[in-house]
N, C-alpha and C positions, 0 to 999 in steps of 0.2 A: 503599579509601575513602581520598579524599581530604580532609584537613582545613586550613582557612586560619586561621595563628596569628590574622590580623588580625580574623577571623569567631568564632573559638572566644573572644578576649575581651571579647564582647559581652555572655557569661553570667557571669564571674568576674575576679577581679582575679587578671593571671599575671605578677607581676614575674622570674619564673624566666628565666634565657637558656635556649637553644634545647636546648643539652644537657642541662640539668638537667629540661627538661621532657620530653625525649626520654627520661631514664631515669626518671622520674616514671611515663612513660604505661605503659613496659616492666616496671616494676617490679608497676604496677597491674593487670597482665594485658592489655595495650594492645599488642601489639606494634607497631613502627615498623618496618617494612621499607624505608622510604627517606625522605631530608628533601630537598627541594627551597628553597635557597634562592633567592629575587626578590630582586635587591640593588636599591638605589636606584638611577636614571638620572643623567647628568649634568644641570645646571639647562637647559642647550641642546638639553632635548628636552623639547617644548611642544605646543600644540594651536596650530594653524593654519587658517585657512580657504582652502579651493582657487577663487579667484576664479574661473577658468577651467582648461579642460584641452582643450587640441586636439592632434589627431594629427600625431605626427613623420613628414615626409614619407619616403616610401620604406621605411616600417617598418608591420607590421601590428598592432603591438600597443603601441606605446611613446607617451605623449601626455607633450607640453611643457606643465606645471603654469604658472601665475601664483598663487602662494602669499602671502596676506596673512599678514605676522608681526607685526602691529601696532608697537607700542612696543618691541618688542626690539630690541635694537643688533647689526647685522651690516651690515658695511663693503657689501655687495652689494645692496643694497634698494634698490629705485628712489624716487619724491617720493610713492609711494603706499602704502608700506611694502609692498610685494610684490618678490620672489625668482623665479628660475627654478630647476624642479627637473622632472628627466625623472620621468617614475612609468610601472610597467609591465605594473601591478595591473590585473584588469577591472573591477574596482569604482570606480576611480576616474573623479569626474565632480565639472564645474564647481558650487558651491555647497555641497560637503559641507565639514563640519569632520574633520580629520584631524590625526594624532600626526607631527610634524615632527624628523630630529636634522639639526641646522646642522652643515655641515663642524667637523670637532675632536671631535665627540660620539663618547662610545665604549658600544658596546651589546654588551656581554659582550668577547669577543676581536676582534670587528670594530669599527676605527676608521671615521668616517664623514671623507672627504673630498672635496673639489672636484673633478667630474668633468668632462671633455669626452665627449658622445654625441652623434655623428654630428655633429659640429661645433657643438656647443651644450653652453654652460655650465650645470652640473646643480651648483644650491648645495645639498646635502644629500638626505636621503631622506626618503619619505613611508612610513611603518612600518608593517606586519604586528604581529599579538598575539607571533606565535614571535621576532620581530626585537628586541621588548621584554622578552622572557624570562617573559610571563606565560600562555602556553599553547604548544602546539604546531602553532596554529591557521594556515595561508602561505597560506590560500585569494586572499587579498586584503588591503588595507590596512583599519585600522582605521577605520571611520564613526562620530565622536564624535555628541552627541546636539548638535541644532541651537545651543542655549541655552548652551553651555560657552564662556565668553570666550575670546577669542586672547589666545595666552601663559599660559595657565595650565599650571603645572607636570606634566606624567605622573606624577612622584610623587604630587602630591596626587588627579589622577583616578583613581589602581589601588593608592591606599594603601600605596605602596612606601616604606623595603622591607619585604617580607613573607616568611614560611615558610610552607611548604605539605608537613605530614606526610604521608605513604602509612601507612595503618593495616591492619593485618591481625583481622578482627575474627571470634571464633571462630562456629561458630554457633549456638553456645548463648546467645549476647548479645545477642538482636533490640533489647533497650534502648539499645546503644552504636551503633545504624546513624544515629542524627541528633547533630547537635552539641551540643542540649540534652543529650542519654544521654550523651554523651563528659565536659561539664561537670559535669553532677553526679555524675559518676563520680569525676573530680579535685577536685571541692567535699569529699567524702568522704574522700578522701586528704589534702588539704591542709586539712581542719578549716575550711574558709572557705564564705561563702555563696552560692548561687546567685542570680544577676540575673535572676529567672524575670521572663518578659514578663506582663502582666496583661492578659485578654483582654476586651475591652470587650461589655456586649450588644450585639447587633444589631436593630435594630427594621428589620422589613420596611417599605418604601414605599407598596408597594401587592400587590393581589392579584390584579394583572390576567392573570398566567399561571399556570396550571395544568398538573399534572403527575401521571401516573398510577405509583404503584409496586406491584410485586407480584414478592415474592420465593417464588419456586416451590422454593428448595433451601435450606432455614435451614441443614441440616448442613455443606452446604460455603460459607454465606454466613450465618454467625451475626448478621452486622449490616450493613447499608448504607443510607447517608444520602445526600439530595440535595438541593440547594440550586438555585435558580434564581435568573437575570438578565437583566436588561433594559436596553437602551440603555448595551450594553457599546463601548467604544472600543478595537478591536486595533491596537496599533501598536506601535513598539518600547518596549524596557523602561529605565528610566532606568541611568544608567550603573552605579552602586551596585549593581543586583540584578542587571546583565550582569557587572561586576568578581567579586563571590561566587561564579556559577554557573561562571565560566572558571575563578577558581581551583578551585574541587572539582572539575573535571573535566568540565562539562558546557557544550553547546553553548547560548547565549541563543538562541531561535528566535521569540517574541513576549510580548509581557507575560501574556497567559493561561496560555501555558504554562511561562512562566518563574517565575512564583509558585505553580504546583503542583509545580516542579521544586524551589525554595526553599525551601518550607513542607516537601517532603521533606525535604530535606536537613538541616532544622532539627530537626525534628520524628523523624525516620528514619518516617513512615508516608505511603506513596504516596496522592495522588490522581488525579483525571481528568477532563478538561472536556469536555461533548460540545456540537456546535454542537446549540441548541434546535430552529432549525426545520428540521433533519434527520432529525430523528426521527419516527418513524410511529407512529400508537396503533393499539393491537388491535381497536377497532372505528372504522372512519374518519368516522363518522357526531357523535364523541363531542366534536370540536374541541379536543381538545389529545392531546398524545403520551404517550407510556409509556414505562417503564422495566421491563424484565422480567429477573429472574434465573434463568436456565434452563440446564439441559443443551443444548447444541449437538444440533442434528436430525444424524443419519445422513447424511452426505454432503454437509453445508452445506459452505459454502464462504466466507471472509470475506479483503479486500484488506487488510492492517495498515499501519499508517502507515510503514512501514518498504516499501512498494510491492510485495511478496510476496504473493501469492495461497495462502491455505492452504486445505486440507482435513480438515474435521474429522470422526473418527470417531464422536460420542455420547456420548462420555464426560466431553469438556470444559465445564468453565462458561463460559458465556458470558452478559455482558449485553448484552440484546437491548430494542429497539424493539417496537412491536406486530408487529413483521413479521422482521426480520433482526437478525442480529448487528450488535452495533453494538462490540464489544470484545472482545478472549478476558481473559476475570476476572483482573485481578491480574497481566497480562502487558502490553498492549499494546492499544491503541484501533484502531479500523477508519479505514482512509482515508475514507471517504465521510462521516464523522459528526465526524471532526477540525475543528480551530478554524481559521479562514484570516482573510484582510485582510476579508473580507464578513460577517463573524460579527459581528450584533448582540446575541444572548440566545443566553444558554448554560446548561448544567446542569453542577453542580460535584459529584462522587462522592467520597465517602469512605467507605470500605466494609474489612471483615475478612474475608477467608478463608481455608477450611481449607488448612493451609501442604502435607499429602500432596497436594491436587490442584493447585496452585498448582507445585508441583516436577514432578508426572507430566505437565501440559501441557508447561508449559517444557521438560521434557527430550523428549518425543516430538514437538515440532516443531524441537529444536532454536534454539528462543527463549529467548535467555535477556537481561534487562533489568533497570537499576535496580529496577525497582519489583516485579518477580519475586524477582529477590535478596533483598529484603526481607519479602515475604509468604512465603516458601519458610520462612524462620526464626520466622515464628507472632508476628504482631504481635496486640496487644490491642485487642478489639474496643471497649473501655472509652471510650477516647480518640479514637471518630472523630470525633463531634459538638465537641470540643475542636480538634481539626485541622482540620477542615471552617471552624470559626469563625474561626482563625486565616488562613485562605486567604481568606475571606471579607473580613474587612478590608483585607487588602493589595487585593484585587478594587476594591470600593468608595474605596479611597485613590487607585488608580493608575489607572483605568481608567473613572472618573464614573460608573461604571455604579449600576444601580437593584436592591435585594434584593427578590424578589419572592414574598408569602408566608413561611409558618415552615416549620422544616426539615422535612425527608420523612424520617423515621425507623423501619426496618424492624430492630426490635432482639427477637425475639418469645421469649428465653431469657438474658437478664441473667447475667452472669458473678456467680457467688456468692463473697461475702467469705470468706477462708478465712485462719487464724492458725497459726503455728507458734512452739514454745517452744525456746529457748538455754539452756542450764544455761553459768555462768561457771565452773564447777568441770570441765565437760565439755573445756571450750575449751582450759583448762591444761593438762589431762591429755592435751589429741592434740597443742597444737600445744608447748605447753614452757614457755609464760610465760603471766602473769597480765595480764586487763585487769580494770579496777573497772567497776561498775553504768555511772558516768557515762560512761567511754569507749565502753563498749558501745552505750550509748544514742547516743551523740553521730556514732559511723562509723553505724550502723542508721539511725540519724534520715534523715542526709544523705542516706543511699541513697533513701529516700522509705520506707522500715519505719517503720511506725506504733507506739510502744510502746503496750500496752494498758493491762498489768498484769503482777504477781507471780503465782507459783502454783506448786505442786509439778508435777514435770515429766509431763507426757502427750508419748508420743512418737507423731510422725506429723502430719496436717493436722488440725487443729483448726476443727468448724464454729461450736460453741457456746461460748463463754466460760464461760456460767454452769457449766459442769463443771468448771472449774478450779478449786480452793481453795489458799489459802496464809494462815497464821498472821501472816505479812508484813503484808499487807492490814487485817488486821485489828488490828495492832499501829499501821500507819501512822494508822489511822482513831483511835486513841487519841494522836495525836500524836508519836510515838516515832519516833526519828530515827537509834537504833542498834536493830539486829532482834536478837531473840536465834536460838541454831539449834538447832531440835532433832533427834534424832536420826534421824527417819524423813522429815525435809526434807530433799525434792529440789529447790534452790532454783531458780527459771527465771524468765527473761522470757520473756513473750509480746509477738510483734508480728502488726501485721497486715501480709501481705505486696501488695504493690502489683502491679495486673494486668499491668503492663508487665514484671515478673520471671516469666518463665514457666519460667526455669530452676531456682527455686528452690522445693524441694518436703520438705524435711527439714531436720532441725537441722543435719547434718553443713554441707549448702548455706550456712546462715547463721555457721558455724564459718570455714569457707573462704572468705566475703566478710570476715569479721573478721581472721583473719590476713594475708589480700592486701592490705588497708587498714592496718592495722597495719606490715605490713612484714615479709616471709620474711626479713629480713636479723636481725630480733630474735629468731627461732628460735635456742635454744643448741644449740651443736656438738658432742653429746656421746661423741662418736666421730669421728676422722678419714675424712675422705671416700674412700669407694671408689674407685679408680681403674676409671673403667669400660673403658680401653685404655690400654697398652703402648706409648705413642708413641716411646718409643726402639726397640722391637722394631718397631715398624711402619716408623721409617725405616732400620732395617738393612736389612729385609724390601724395601722399595724399593731402596735403593743398591746390595744384591746385583744384581737384577734389571736395573735401570742398569746394572751394570758389566758383566753378561755380553751385553746389546746390544750396548754399547760395542764391545765384542770382539766384535763380530759374529755373533752366536749369534740364533737365532729362538727363540722359545720354544714349547712343544707342552704340552698338557692331553690329560692321561689319566684314567682310571676310576681311583677309590680302591681297586677290587676288583681283586684279582690271581689266576694260575694258581700253585699253590704249585710246580707242576715246573717251572717257571721258576727257582723257589730253587735247584734241585737243579741246575739246568743250568749256574747260577754256580758251583756248587763247594760248596754248602751242605748239612748235614743237616737233614732236616724236623724234627727231632725235637729239633733245638737252637734252633729259631727260636721267637720269641716270636710266633707266630700264631694271629689272630684268624678262627676259622672260623665263615663264615656258615652260620642252622642252616639255610634255604632260599634257596639260590643260586641265579640266574635261570640260571647254567649252569657245566660244571665249571670253564671257566677262569676262571670267576668267583669263587671258592668261598672265598676267604678276603680278608681286607683285607691291601692290603701293607705290606710291612717294609723296601721300597726301591722307592728309582726307575728303578734300573739297568735290571729287565727290559724294560720299558714302553718306556723311551726305547733299547734294543737293538731292540726293534721297530721305532720310528720310523725309527731308523737304516738298517735292514734295508729298509725300505720304501722308501726315498730312492736307497738304493743300487741297488735292484730296478728304479727308475724315470731311471735313469741320472746320477742325481746323484752327481759323484763328490767336492765340495766343500762337505763338510757341518759343520756344527756347530748344534746342537742343545741346548736345555735346560730342564728344568722345575725348579720352585720350588712344592712342595706339602708338604701334609701325608704321613706314614706313620705306622701307626698300629700300636703294640707292646703287649704282653701281660705285665702280671708279676704276682706275689704281691698285691701290695699292691694293684694297680688297672690300668687302662689308662692308655698316654699317645699322646699324640700329638704328636711332635715336629714342626718343619718343617725340610723337608730340601731341598739344591739337588744336581743333578745334571747333567754338562753333557757329552757325547760330541762325540767332532773326528777327524776325516780330511780329506784332501785338504790344501789349501794354504791358506796364512795369508792370502792377498788373492789378487782374481779376475787373471787372468792377463793382460797386457799384451804390447802389440808390442816393446815398449821393454825390458820385464823379463820374464822369465820366473818364474812365482807358486814362492814358497818353501816348503816340505813343511812341514806342521804337525810338528813336533818335540818333543822333553822339554824342553826349554828353554821353548819359549814358553807348554808347557800350565803349567809350573813358574812363568811370569811372570805367567800370569793370575791365578792361586790367590795367589800372592804377593803381588799387586800389591793385590788385595782386601783379603787380611789387613792389610798396611800402609797402606792409603784408610781403615781402620776404626782405625787405632791401636793394633793388635793386636802384642805380640811373640811371636814363636814358634820351635820348634826341629823337627825334622825327626828320623821315626824309619823303618826300613823299614818297609813297608808287608807285612800279616797278612791282606789280602785274596785269597780263594780264586783270583779271576779276574783277578789281575795278575800282568803277567810279572814274578816276584820282584826284578832287578836292576835294573827301570827304572820302579821306584814308589816311593812314599816318603808316609808318613803327618805330618801337621801337629799339632804339640801346644801348648798354652797351658797351661804347668805340667803336672797331670796331665789335663787335658780335650782329649778328642778334638775336633779343628775340622772336618778333612776328609784328603781324600787325592788324590794324581793317580797315573796310572798307565798302562801299555801295555796293552791288552787282550789275552788267551792267545789264540792262534789258534783251540786246541781248545773253548773258550767260544764264541766268534764261529760256530764250524760250527754250535751247538746254534741258532743264528739264521739258519742258511742263508749264510751269509758267509762266504766261503774266501778268506782273507787272502793266500793264495798267488796265487791270479788277481786280486784283486783289486791286489796289489801298493804297498798304502798299508797306512802303522801306523793302526790305530785306539786314539785316547787316551778316559780317561778321569778327569773330574774331579769329587768330591763334597764337599758340605760341609754341616753341621750349623748349619743358619741360628740354629735358638735357644742355640746355644752361641756363635756369634759375638755375638748379644745382650747374651747373659748375662757374656760377658769385654769387652766392649768398654762394659760400662755403666759411666759416672762417668768414662770416660778422655775425654782432651783432648789434641788434637795441641797440640805446644810447638813454636815457632817460634822459632830463633835468627838472629841479625845476619849476613849473609854480611860475612867477614871482609875488610878494605881489603887486607890484607896477599896477597902471591900464595903459589901452593902450588907445592910441591915433590912431584914423583913420582918413584919410586923401584921399579926393577923389581928380584924376587926370583926365583933357578928353582932349585930342589930337588925332591930324590927322597924322595918320602913312602911309609911303609906303605901297603899298602892299607888296612889296618884302621883307620887314622887318618883320619877324616872331616874335610873342608875347613870346615866350621861351628867344629870346634874348634878349630882353626889362626887361622881368623879374629877367634874372640874372645880367644883369646890374644894375638893383634898388638894388638888394641884397645885390650885391659887395660893394657897396657904404660905407655900415657900417651895417656889419653882426651881430654886438652887439646891432642895436638897429630896424633895418629891421625885423620886422618876419615875415610878409608873404605879397604877392602881390595877388590881385585875381582880374580877369577879370571879371568883371560885365553886360557888353554893349560893344556891335560891331555892327556898323551902317553903312549901305551904301545906298546912294540915289544918284538923280542929283545935288542936292546941296552939295554934297561933289565933291571936286576936283578928274578929271581922275586919276586914278593912288594911291587914296590915300581911308584912310577907318578912319573911326571915331573911338576910343577904348575910353574906361572907366574904371580907375582902383581904386580899394580899396588898398590903402598902409596902412599896419600896423605898428604903432612903438612903442617898448615899452622897458623900460629901466630896467634891471634883480637888478642893486643896488639903484634906485631912481625915486621920480617920476619926468616924464619927463616933461620938461616946454616948453612953448609956443615958447618960445625963439629958443631953440633947434628944435623943431619939424618944423620951420618955414625956420632954415638954413638948415636943412636936406632935405625940398621940394624943397628948393633952388637950390641944387646942383643936385638933383635928374631930374630936368626940366633942368638944362644946359646939363647936361650929354646925357641926352635923346636928346636935340637941336642937339649940338655937332654930337654925334657920329651917331645918325641916321636921323637925318634932320626932325623932326617931327615938326609939328605946334601947337602950343598951340591953345585952344579954349577959 
């Protein structure tokens, strides 16, 4: 629902800014979905008269317009105060009043300039509603009323600047479907007075026109009112009325239809107008037409105002004349009875319909309108006569019509007043803070709930207040202002519920209204709010998946059930696994919840290899399920399998096979990207080749592992590595562990040194038992301010190398942040490196 701020201000004072008002609406339970700011336009955009509009030669749509700009200053106007403007709008014609933007004007991001079109100089632009920013209508230029003075600013004509709020109204709040309802709610929230528009009594001019009214479906139409008018002048609506409709998202049509739409938007209650002379009588001899509220005849057809023919099945409620359906009740009128330029006599309908019936008809016919949208949400029948009176006043004012006869009103079962009690003590117990009696009365009173009396609390709806008693009332009669509290007194306020609040039927509803208006922000916070979502864990999961995709992997999705025998194929003993068995599995190969992603990933790999795919990179990130003595857990894991080449083969370069270093770089890059420090240990997984696999740890916490898969394990999945002649690699990580270990960590950045780095190479023989990581860490610890990086660039083993040793070659990068590193300082540091490695690890220099 679109609400224009300029229109809303007619009903209450609103000095708040747009941002403040948006927050007020939202915290009052009226969600603001969007805000459209309509800015003020330049003073060079104003009304002007099109004196003539002649076709431009050799074009089929352009017209050369002579435009009168009156006393407005412009260098290009002639002695008649006219300028030339080229216009291509289909509705441009001589004598019309239009909105003109002179050269130099800015319409949003568009700047109007003098232009030459077909050799003719055009001095500006005649504007549409979309170009002025007041709607999306671009079918033609704006045609202003003929009585608008030349040179009137568009800002004055269209009340600019303005703001349009797009509101989401919940289905239970039908009272908010009009401007008055929203204003009433804001008045209650802001403790301000509503500027209610008094409806003057309307006296009919004559009783010349008669109309029959028969309501055959009182359960589906609890109230139907009708008024008859004659001497109606159908024509253009005044600009203020058009502007109000345009800003609220409706298209002006004619003054009668526009008035019904205006009153609908104002009150939230739809109306409809029929052409009196197009209605038929039940009895052709009676001399006047009839309105009959009935169900449609099976197979009855009706052409609606949208031009479509609708076939009715017999359960739809229709408004008919004496012969045929004139409208789908609460949805849309028929084409034949609609208002036209020739209409002089009309019937004004204002009714209330059963919401379920309207909803069913609208859904079945796939026909949703502003009218059905409101009736589906249950409108009060009580106000149909007042809404009709409001529209009647506008019709008499704007069309010079005459009202004929009294209001026809079918209201067989009037709505019964009912009352609800609300206890201040109950409010403070449920919501957590107190409201005084005066505050409760003020909030509910401004919403339209009339305070009736105090009394002991009676739950539910009360139809007779005489059954309510409270000693407070007796003390008030005695003139007391301070009341005594008795032990058995359950002090309660009793309020008459207004008919338009269909959503209020119990004490809790009144308490909710009070809490909403007093402010949910006043509710005391007794405990810290619970986090609905672990945002850090979510970001880590997203980052791990993005990382694998960036490495060229494709994601797979598998069932959460598994075949326990596949875990045996990996090398596990089933009695050692935390398996959760299913009581009633669909099949034997889905008899347990999976404890690892690896078996199904190997199945995916085998499928691809069997279909001649040799370069495979697959991964899955999902939950596994573990059973323990204290309960079950569902950790998030990631597993990936690789084989083939790193990148697709190219005619200029042969593809490089995926090897240990590539897989290692994949996992270590991910860990580094998450800001994690890690150590490596030999893998203990039974499906890894022992000397080509490692596990990664952060302290004592396992993060993941990489390794080559044993050929005998692959054989269980029908993969013969000797025939394939490709290594198959596996990567696994515990995503939950990654999230926990990286929590509250942040990347630290340092400035790049302005001084040159010095690279020294060191080659030596190291015992096979010494790990490279230990060597690297020992070198880095010697002087962290100077040793920037240690890189292993060569490892060599041969018969020339002593048994139990291997040859390692390192790049050692030295750099000072504060000054240029001298050769002497670099030599001293390298001597320290050699000495430390010899003493600590018994290396042999080469």
